[in-house]
N, C-alpha and C positions, 0 to 999 in steps of 0.2 A: 387382440387382447381387449378385455372389457374394463370399464371404470371400476368395477367391483374388486379388481385385483389390487386397487390402491387403498383398500380398507382392511385393516387387520386388528380387530377388537381384542383378540387374544394377546397380541403383542402389547397393546395399550394396557391391558390388565396386568401383564407381567411387569411393565414399568411402574405402574401404580403400586403393585405389591412390593417391588424392590424398594420404593421410597418409604413404605410403611415399615418394612423391616429395618432399613438403614436411613432414617430421615436426615442424617447429617449430609447425605449426598445432595440434598435439595439446594444447598448453598452453592454447589458447583454446576447445577443444572441450568440450562438456558431455554428449556422447553416453555411453551406458553399454552394456556387452556385451549385456544382456538386451533391448536395443532391436532387435538383429539377429534376423531370422527364422530364419537358418541357424546351427546350432550351430558349424559349422566357421568361419563368418565371425565369430561371437561370440568364439571362442577366439583368432582372429588379432587382433581388436581388443583383446582383453585383453592379449595379448603386446605390442602397440604401446603401450598405456597403461602397462603395467608398465615398459617400457624408458624411456618418456618421463619417468615419475615418478622413475626412478633417474638421469635425465640421461645415459643411455647413448647412444652414437652408433647411429643407425638407418640401415641399408641392407639390401639383400636378404640378404647373407651373415649379418650379425649377427642379423637378424630370424629367419632360418631356424634358426640355432644356438639362439636362445632358445626357439623352438617345440619343438625336439628335446629340449632340456634339461628342459623341463616336460612331456614325454610327450605332446605334441600331434601327432597324426598327420593325414595327409590333405593336407598342403601340401608342395610341392617348390619348389626355387629357380625352376624354370621357371614354375610356377603363380604364384609371387609376382611374377615379371617380367611375366607376362601381365596382372596386375592394373594395373600402371603403364601398359600400353598401352591398356587398356579405359577408362581415365580420360580424359575429354575434356580437362580442365584442372584442375590442382590448385587453381587460384584459385577454382573453383566448389565447394569443399568445404562451405561453409556452406549452399549450396543443397541439396546432397546430404544434409547432416545434418538440415536442416529437414524434408525429405521422409521421412527415416528416422524422426524423432520423430513426425511426423504419422501415419504408417502404424502405428507401434507403439501410439500412443495410441488409434487407432481399433480396432485389434485387441483392446486391453484393454477398451474400452467394449463391444465385442461380447461378450466373455467375461463381463464383469460383468452385462450385460443378460440373458444366458442364465442366469446364476446367480440373478438377481433373479426371473426367470420361474419357475424351479424352486422357489425358496424361497417365492414367493407362493402356490404351490399346496399348500405344506405348512402346513395350518391349525394344526398343533401348535407351529409356530415363531413367536415374536413378530414381527410385521411391522415394528415400530419398530426392532428390533435389526437386521433384514435391511437396511432402507433406510439406516440410519446407516452400516452397514458398507460397503454398495455405494457410497454417496456418498463416503466416505472413500477407498475404493479408486480410484474414478474421478478424484477430485481429485488424487491423487498421480500417476496415470498421465497426466494431461493437463497436467502441468507445475507443479503446486503442490508444491514441496519444503518449503515452510514453511506454518505455520498459526498463527493467533492462539491464545494460551494464556491461561488465567485469570490475573488479576492477582496472585493469591496465589503463583503459580509464580515471578513476578519478585521477590516480596518475600522469598523464602528467603535472598537474599544482602543483604540490606539491613536553638476556636469557629470553624467553617468560613465563609469568605466565599462568598456565593452570587450568581450572575448571574441576574437575574430574566428569564429567557428568554421566559416566557409574556407578561410585560408588554411585552417588546420586539417580539415578532412574533406574539403571540396564540396561541402554541402551535404545535407541529409535528405535522401529520397524517401518517399513513402515505403512502408514495409521494411524499413531498416531498423535493426536492433544494434545499438551502440552500448558497449560495456565500458564503464569507468571504474578502474580499480586502483588501489593504493593501500599503504599501511594505515593503521588507525591514526586519526587526528592530523592527517596530512592535508585535509581540506576537500575531500571528495564531495561531501554534501554541499559545502559552500560553492564549489565549482559548478555542480549540476543545478543548484538553485539559481545561480547567476545566469547560466545558460537559459534556463526555463523562463526567467523574468525577461531576458532579452527577446527570446522567440515570441513571447506573448504580446510584444508590441506589434507583431504582424500576423501571427497565426494563433488561433485558440488552442489551448492545451491545459493539461492537468498535472499537478505535482502530488504524488502520493508519498507522504512522509510517515513511514512506519515506525520510526525511532524518535523523531523530534516532535514536540507538541506544535500545533499550528501557530499559536501565538509566538513561539520562539522563531519559527520560520519567518513570520511576518516581521518580527523585530530585527532579524538579521537583514532582511531585504531593505527595510527602511534605513538601518544603520549604514549598510553598504552603499546603497544608491544615493542617500542623502549626505554621506560622509559625516555621520554623527557618531561620536564616541559610543561604543557599545555599553559601557558602564553608565554613562550619563543618561542614555536612553532608557535602560532598564530601571534605573533609580529615579527617573523623572527629573533629574537635575540638569536641564539644558540651559545654555545661554540664550540670549535673545536671538542671536544669529542662528544658533542651532534650531531653535523653535521655528524660525521662519523657514529654514530648510526642511524641517520636519513637515510642516503644513504643505509645502510645495511638493514634497516627495509623496505624501499621502494621496494628493490629487493625481499625480502622475501614475502611481502604481494602481490606483483605483480604476483607471481607464484601460489598463491592460486586459487582454482577453485570457485571463488566467483563473483557474479553479484549483482549490487546494483541499486535500483531505488528510487528516492526521489519524484516521482509523487504523488500528494496528493489527487487525486480524484478517487481512485479505488472503484468499487462496486463488488458484488459477480460475476456478469456476466463477467465483463472485467478482473477481477483477475483470474478467471478460464481459460479464453482464453489465457491470458498472461502466466500462469503457464504451460498450455498445450504446448504452443509455446516453452517455456524454456526447458521443458522436452524433446521435440523432437529434438530441435536444440543443446542444451547444456548438456543434460543428467542429469538435476538436480534431487536430491533425497530429498531435504528439502527446507523449506523457513521460514523466520522470518517475522512476520507482526507486525509493531510497529506504532500505536496500534489499537486494534479492534474497539473502539468506534469512530474512525475517518473515518471508512468506510462510503461511501455516500448513503448506502441503507436506504430507508424509513425514511428520515430525519424529516418528518412531524409527524411520529408516536411517541408514548410514549416510555419510556426507556425499559419497559418490552417487548413490541412488537419488538423493534429494536434489542435488544440483543438476543432474541429468533431467529429471522430471520437470523441475521448475524452469530451467533455461529453455528446454524444448517447448514447454507450454507458452512461455513469454514470446518466443520467436513465432509461434503459430498465431498468437494474438496479433502481433504486429502485421504478419502476412495477411491473415483473414480480414482484419479491419482496415488495412491500408494505413497504419499509423507508424510514426517514428517512435521507437521506445528507447529511452536513455536509462540504462539500468546501472545502479551502483552495486559493485561487488567487492569482495575482499580478496586478499592474497593468502596463499598457503604459508607454511612455516618457513620455507626457503626464501620467500619474498619478504619476510620480516627481518631478515638479517641486516646488520648495519651496512650502509653504503652500497646496497645491492640495487642495480637497475632493474625495474620490473620487466618481465618478459612473459611470453605466453605460457612458459613452463611454471610460472608462479601463480597462475589463475587457480583459485581455490576450487577443489572438488574435481568433478569428472572432466575428462578431455572433451566431452560432448559440449561443454560450455563454450570452449574455444571455437568449435565447429559451428555452433548455432549463431554466435555473434557475427555480424557483418563487419563491425568496426570494434576494435579494442584499443583503449588508450590507458596509459598508466601514469598516474600523478605521483611524483616522487620529489623528495628533497634532492637538491642538485648534487651530483657526485663531486667529491673533492678535487678530482683531476679533470673536470670538464673544461675544455678549451675556452680561454678567455676569462674564467672565473677562479683560477687558482689562487689569486691574491686576496680573495674575500676572506674576512675573519669569520669565525664560527657564529658570532652574534649577527653578522650580516647574512650569512648563509641560511639561518633558520627561518627567514621570511622570504626565501626565494624557492620557487618550485619549477620543476621541469615536467613537461607533459610529453610523454613518448607515444608515438603512434605505432602500436605493436601489430595491428592487423587492419587491413582495409581492402575490401575486395575490388574496389575501383580506384584506390589511391596509387598514384604512379610510383611514389617512393615511400613505402611503409616504414622506413627507418627514421623518418623525420622526427624532430622534436622542437619545442619552443619553450621559452622561459617566461615565467610570470613572477610578479612581485605580489606577495600576500601582505596586505596592509596590516600593521600591528595594532592599529587603533579601531578599525572597523572591518567587518568581514566582507572583503571584496578583493578580487584579483585584478591586476592591471598588467599591460604588456611591459615586460622588462626590456625587450629590444624587438625591433621590427624584423630584423633579419632572421630567417630560419636557419637552423642547423640541419645537417643531413649526414647520415652514415656515422654517427658518433660511435667510436670504438670503446667498448668496455675494457678497462685495463685492470687486471688483477682482481676481478670480482668473482 
């Protein structure tokens, strides 16, 4: 196959014609002038984008006037009119744009690959530098407009409790995908962020927060690790003692080998490219994804198809890149019922999700009849969580559970008791 197959000027003209017919679609378009293979087409799109951003009325006459006023030659009113005729339907503009982006990305990959070949032959040039540069370039051109940055970059504007993860699951080996699930607001994000912050003290890793803004993630970490009241931290009303803990916590967190992204539009292809880049450049060994159902793959498909595709893709990423993946997921309707103990049958979506995961844990409010906790009042119970081990390919007793206390003043979990429970029987659930 030749490089010429990655140029389709007729498709580019169809897209331009679609925007002339229905310029309101420009506000939803994410295309860029450099994606067009023809300089003339790129200049026309730049004019359309310019007029749209200024909220100017777009028709053939006004568009032609804008081109002339900006010194763009090569277009006539008749040529602009012909574009509207060459467009099959303005309703298909997204299809045209997807093809435009696909061809552009592939051309960029070809260019980057050629550059990599040339640089690899230059034995005077450091190979690590070349590979990192090429990965960064390919990542950007294949749709990754955002990338995780070191936690210290988030901190410019702004006695630790530990979760004994090794005791819970026997350690996390490379290529392992662990699924953390639970009802809304039970603390899944808090739990996984705390695990990530702990692991980053020893091993580099990345947290991808698709739901929560990066500043909120950092604020939670500072509040939990520094034991600073969340409200006081958010409003900036800290006591002298809290301020001292804040400064100490900032320094401690800034030394962690942790990178954070709050980009919300990841799909399997862009996440794989991003993680490859992070592994090469920063040596990451794990990642947290919060959460799976917010991935942008197959948004038009049903829940079963989506969860099958996404979970399979995430497992393949973990396996191919040798990473530990900690994935936050949700429950189906059956798992949302009151006082229900999470089980594998409550995993949202396809049964393939259960098959793909190496480890599944369920974070839950404690059952009212849990041994040793029957005497707790409802107010006491609301800040206690049980973590059930639902699946573990190498865990000796996958029915174990442990109890955590969720601090009411700052977002952190601490051990409720050191002794593990095993074989808890679900009564009347």
